C-alpha positions in Angstrom: -76.0 46.0 -5.4 -78.0 46.4 -8.6 -81.4 44.7 -8.8 -82.4 43.5 -12.2 -85.9 44.0 -13.4 -88.0 41.0 -14.5 -87.5 42.1 -18.1 -83.8 42.1 -17.7 -83.9 38.7 -16.1 -86.0 37.4 -19.0 -83.5 38.9 -21.4 -80.7 37.1 -19.6 -82.6 33.8 -19.7 -83.4 34.3 -23.4 -79.7 35.1 -24.1 -78.7 32.0 -22.2 -81.1 29.8 -24.2 -79.8 31.3 -27.4 -76.2 30.5 -26.4 -77.3 27.0 -25.5 -78.8 26.6 -29.0 -75.6 28.0 -30.6 -73.5 25.6 -28.5 -75.6 22.7 -29.8 -75.2 23.8 -33.4 -71.5 24.2 -32.9 -71.3 20.7 -31.4 -73.1 19.3 -34.4 -70.6 21.0 -36.8 -67.7 19.7 -34.7 -69.1 16.2 -34.9 -69.4 16.5 -38.7 -65.9 17.8 -39.0 -64.6 14.9 -36.9 -66.3 12.4 -39.2 -64.8 14.2 -42.2 -61.4 14.0 -40.5 -61.8 10.3 -40.0 -62.6 9.8 -43.7 -59.6 11.9 -44.7 -57.3 10.0 -42.3 -58.4 6.8 -44.1 -57.6 8.5 -47.4 -54.1 9.4 -46.0 -53.6 5.7 -45.1 -54.6 4.7 -48.6 -52.2 7.4 -50.0 -49.4 6.0 -47.9 -50.1 2.5 -49.2 -50.2 3.8 -52.8 -46.9 5.7 -52.2 -45.3 2.5 -50.9 -46.5 0.7 -54.0 -45.3 3.6 -56.2 -41.9 3.4 -54.6 -41.7 -0.3 -55.1 -42.7 0.1 -58.8 -40.2 2.9 -59.2 -37.4 0.7 -57.8 -38.6 -2.0 -60.2 -38.6 0.5 -63.1 -35.0 1.6 -62.2 -33.9 -2.0 -61.9 -35.5 -2.9 -65.3 -34.0 0.3 -66.8 -30.5 -0.7 -65.5 -31.0 -4.2 -66.9 -32.0 -2.7 -70.2 -29.0 -0.5 -70.2 -26.7 -3.5 -69.5 -28.3 -5.5 -72.2 -27.9 -2.6 -74.7 -24.2 -2.4 -73.8 -23.7 -6.1 -74.3 -25.4 -5.9 -77.7 -22.9 -3.1 -78.8 -19.9 -5.1 -77.7 -20.9 -8.5 -79.0 -21.0 -8.4 -82.8 -19.4 -11.8 -83.1 -22.2 -13.4 -81.0 -25.1 -13.0 -83.4 -27.3 -15.7 -82.0 -26.8 -14.6 -78.4 -27.3 -11.0 -79.6 -30.7 -11.8 -81.0 -31.8 -13.4 -77.7 -30.6 -10.4 -75.8 -32.3 -8.0 -78.1 -35.6 -9.9 -77.6 -35.1 -9.8 -73.9 -34.3 -6.1 -74.0 -37.5 -5.5 -76.1 -39.6 -7.4 -73.5 -38.0 -5.5 -70.7 -38.7 -2.2 -72.5 -42.3 -3.1 -72.9 -42.4 -4.0 -69.2 -40.7 -0.7 -68.4 -43.2 1.2 -70.5 -46.1 -0.6 -68.7 -44.6 0.3 -65.4 -44.0 3.9 -66.5 -47.7 4.1 -67.3 -48.6 2.6 -63.9 -46.1 5.1 -62.3 -47.8 8.0 -64.0 -51.2 6.8 -62.9 -50.1 6.3 -59.3 -48.3 9.6 -59.3 -51.5 11.3 -60.4 -53.4 9.6 -57.5 -50.7 10.6 -55.1 -51.0 14.2 -56.2 -54.8 14.1 -55.7 -54.3 12.7 -52.3 -51.8 15.4 -51.4 -54.4 17.9 -52.4 -56.9 16.2 -50.2 -54.3 16.3 -47.4 -53.9 20.0 -47.9 -57.7 20.4 -47.6 -57.6 18.2 -44.4 -55.0 20.5 -42.9 -57.2 23.5 -43.8 -60.2 21.9 -42.2 -58.1 21.0 -39.1 -57.2 24.7 -38.8 -60.9 25.6 -39.1 -61.8 23.0 -36.5 -59.1 24.5 -34.1 -60.6 27.9 -34.7 -64.1 26.6 -34.0 -62.9 24.8 -30.9 -61.4 28.1 -29.6 -64.7 29.8 -30.3 -66.6 27.1 -28.5 -64.4 27.5 -25.5 -65.1 31.2 -25.5 -68.8 30.6 -25.8 -68.8 28.0 -23.0 -66.9 30.5 -20.8 -69.4 33.2 -21.5 -72.2 30.7 -20.9 -70.8 29.8 -17.5 -70.4 33.5 -16.6 -74.0 34.1 -17.6 -75.3 31.2 -15.6 -73.3 32.4 -12.6 -74.8 35.8 -13.0 -78.3 34.4 -13.4 -77.9 32.2 -10.3 -76.6 35.2 -8.4 -79.6 37.3 -9.5 -82.0 34.5 -8.6 -80.4 34.4 -5.1 -80.7 38.2 -4.8 -84.3 38.2 -6.0 -85.2 35.5 -3.5 -83.5 37.4 -0.7 -85.3 40.6 -1.6 -88.6 38.7 -1.8 -88.0 37.2 1.6 -87.2 40.7 3.1 -90.4 42.1 1.5 -92.4 39.2 2.9 -91.0 39.8 6.4 -91.8 43.5 6.1 -95.4 42.7 5.1 -95.8 40.2 7.9 -94.6 42.7 10.5 -97.0 45.3 9.3 
């Protein structure tokens, strides 16, 4: 049974306090990361909503494009219907403008979607970092528990030795 000197006990207590401070710092970092994760989850929800809107507009663009194509085919095959042709051309032009506007909206939403995908990639990287930090915290907590056990064991031993020394002095 090894008896630790008072200096060694002080070093263990000092190391224990240092580990406690490190654990507090790591817990603060973890709390910050969890807040960041919540913000990024909200961004993902917004991205999902934008994606849904984007899909709806894309369907609308395709529908409009299909209608434009149909109108253009009707114009080619209906030379004898000049009056009707003029109306259809006007409608096709309006739909083309609408299609162009939707294409601009699509490009803008696609750009936002790409930005959000980049943010999601960053969130995934941060999640990996958080998992690594969590693993390190577990290791530190385990080391801290072992150190506390050793300290408590040493205290018990010191108390027992002091009691034995006291009994020896009383007998003398």
